Structure formats: C-alpha cells, structure tokens
Residue frames relative to the residue before (quaternion, step in Angstrom):
aa qw qx qy qz dx dy dz
M 1.0000 0.0000 0.0000 0.0000 0.00 0.00 0.00
I 0.3091 -0.7456 0.5633 0.1767 3.56 -0.93 0.90
E 0.3662 -0.7335 0.5319 0.2118 3.54 -0.84 1.00
P 0.6168 -0.5550 0.3974 0.3920 3.61 -1.14 0.52
F 0.0283 0.7911 -0.6096 0.0410 3.56 -1.08 0.74
D 0.4587 -0.6473 0.5304 0.2987 3.55 -1.30 0.33
L 0.1668 -0.7777 0.6013 0.0760 3.54 -0.91 0.95
I 0.1311 -0.7770 0.6130 0.0583 3.57 -0.81 1.02
D 0.3099 -0.7583 0.5521 0.1554 3.55 -0.67 1.18
L 0.1130 -0.8238 0.5548 0.0275 3.58 -0.41 1.22
S 0.4186 0.7099 -0.4745 0.3094 3.59 1.20 0.29
V 0.7207 0.2669 -0.1893 0.6112 3.56 1.30 -0.34
P 0.4949 -0.6724 0.4472 0.3209 3.62 -0.78 0.92
L 0.4581 -0.6690 0.5156 0.2771 3.54 -1.07 0.77
E 0.0383 -0.7874 0.6152 0.0033 3.57 -1.05 0.80
H 0.5024 -0.6332 0.5004 0.3105 3.54 -1.12 0.72
Q 0.8542 -0.0398 -0.0205 0.5180 3.58 -0.83 1.09
S 0.0843 0.8424 -0.5234 0.0965 3.59 0.95 0.92
A 0.4316 -0.7172 0.4923 0.2388 3.58 -0.82 1.03
S 0.6498 0.5405 -0.3218 0.4267 3.61 1.16 -0.49
E 0.6175 0.5454 -0.3463 0.4487 3.59 1.24 -0.19
P 0.5075 -0.6497 0.4596 0.3303 3.61 -0.94 0.76
V 0.7582 0.0916 -0.0601 0.6428 3.57 1.11 -0.70
P 0.2423 -0.8196 0.4994 0.1417 3.59 0.06 1.29
G 0.3282 -0.7372 0.5620 0.1818 3.52 -0.98 0.89
S 0.3565 -0.7043 0.5576 0.2567 3.52 -1.29 0.00
I 0.1451 -0.7586 0.6303 0.0787 3.53 -1.16 0.66
H 0.1759 -0.7583 0.6191 0.1040 3.55 -0.87 0.97
Y 0.1806 -0.8015 0.5656 0.0718 3.56 -0.54 1.21
V 0.1785 -0.7469 0.6344 0.0884 3.56 -0.85 1.07
K 0.2313 -0.8142 0.5233 0.0986 3.57 -0.48 1.24
H 0.6696 -0.5309 0.3631 0.3714 3.56 -1.23 0.66
E 0.8012 0.3842 -0.1682 0.4268 3.51 0.63 -1.22
D 0.7262 0.4211 -0.2424 0.4864 3.60 1.16 -0.30
E 0.8432 0.1589 -0.0632 0.5097 3.55 -0.29 -1.29
G 0.6253 0.5526 -0.3395 0.4341 3.59 1.04 -0.73
L 0.6525 0.4950 -0.3050 0.4860 3.57 1.00 -0.82
K 0.6527 0.5152 -0.3153 0.4573 3.60 0.93 -0.85
Q 0.6396 0.5215 -0.3278 0.4600 3.59 1.00 -0.80
M 0.6682 0.4908 -0.3090 0.4659 3.59 0.90 -0.86
Q 0.6271 0.5266 -0.3361 0.4653 3.58 1.04 -0.73
N 0.6822 0.4799 -0.2877 0.4706 3.60 0.95 -0.86
F 0.7043 0.4762 -0.2743 0.4494 3.60 0.87 -0.93
F 0.8335 0.2519 -0.0767 0.4858 3.56 0.81 -1.05
G 0.4062 -0.7382 0.4597 0.2806 3.61 1.26 -0.13
I 0.4375 0.7073 -0.4454 0.3317 3.58 1.05 0.72
T 0.3534 -0.6861 0.5830 0.2538 3.55 -1.34 0.13
P 0.6570 -0.4945 0.3654 0.4363 3.62 -1.19 0.28
E 0.6111 0.5639 -0.3484 0.4326 3.60 1.10 -0.63
D 0.6082 0.5580 -0.3460 0.4461 3.61 1.18 -0.51
L 0.6752 0.4928 -0.2798 0.4722 3.58 1.18 -0.57
V 0.0796 -0.8548 0.5128 0.0046 3.53 0.52 1.26
W 0.7287 0.4613 -0.2607 0.4339 3.58 0.71 -1.04
S 0.7298 0.3764 -0.2386 0.5184 3.61 1.12 -0.55
Q 0.4387 -0.7276 0.4262 0.3106 3.56 1.35 0.24
G 0.7536 -0.4296 0.1995 0.4558 3.56 0.91 1.00
Q 0.5940 0.5773 -0.3740 0.4173 3.57 1.22 0.14
G 0.4493 -0.6984 0.5012 0.2432 3.54 -1.15 0.73
L 0.7275 -0.4008 0.3152 0.4590 3.52 -1.30 -0.35
A 0.1616 -0.7511 0.6281 0.1236 3.56 -1.29 0.31
I 0.0818 0.7906 -0.5999 0.0913 3.54 -0.84 1.01
A 0.2853 -0.7001 0.6148 0.2245 3.52 -1.33 0.21
I 0.1787 -0.7867 0.5866 0.0707 3.57 -0.74 1.09
L 0.0955 -0.7895 0.6062 0.0113 3.54 -0.74 1.14
P 0.2714 -0.7754 0.5448 0.1680 3.60 -0.27 1.20
K 0.5193 -0.6257 0.4763 0.3345 3.56 -1.07 0.72
H 0.4799 -0.6693 0.4882 0.2890 3.55 -0.97 0.89
P 0.5563 -0.6478 0.4046 0.3276 3.61 -0.91 0.89
S 0.6743 0.4964 -0.3120 0.4490 3.62 1.07 -0.57
G 0.6602 0.5170 -0.3055 0.4512 3.58 1.26 -0.34
C-alpha cells in the first residue's frame, strides 16, 4: 500500500505569486548575503571571514509553505 504524499510538479518553474496559478503560492527566498549569512552566524557562531569557500556568503534556500488546502 502506498502512503499519501505531496507531489510537486517541477515541469513548470515555481514563481512567487504566479498569475497563472488558480491559487498562487508564496516562496520565501533566503539570499546568500543577507538572511542566509545571519542564519549561519546565529546557528554556528561564525563570521563571514570563516566562510572561505563561499567567499563570506551564507546559505541560500527557497522556502515553500504548504498550501492550507493541501
């Protein structure tokens, strides 16, 4: 038996508040140089100088909140 799961269609690029969607979703973008760097500093206690390989930049992610109807 297959358990229920969420399927995300990646055949069309995701967009924040896309006009083509019947119920537009939202995407919160965490950028390298801003919120991502602050998060890494808070979580790991590091400085931008510690991030040699990323040239002082933090992580970057896209957060897609689950839709209330799903």
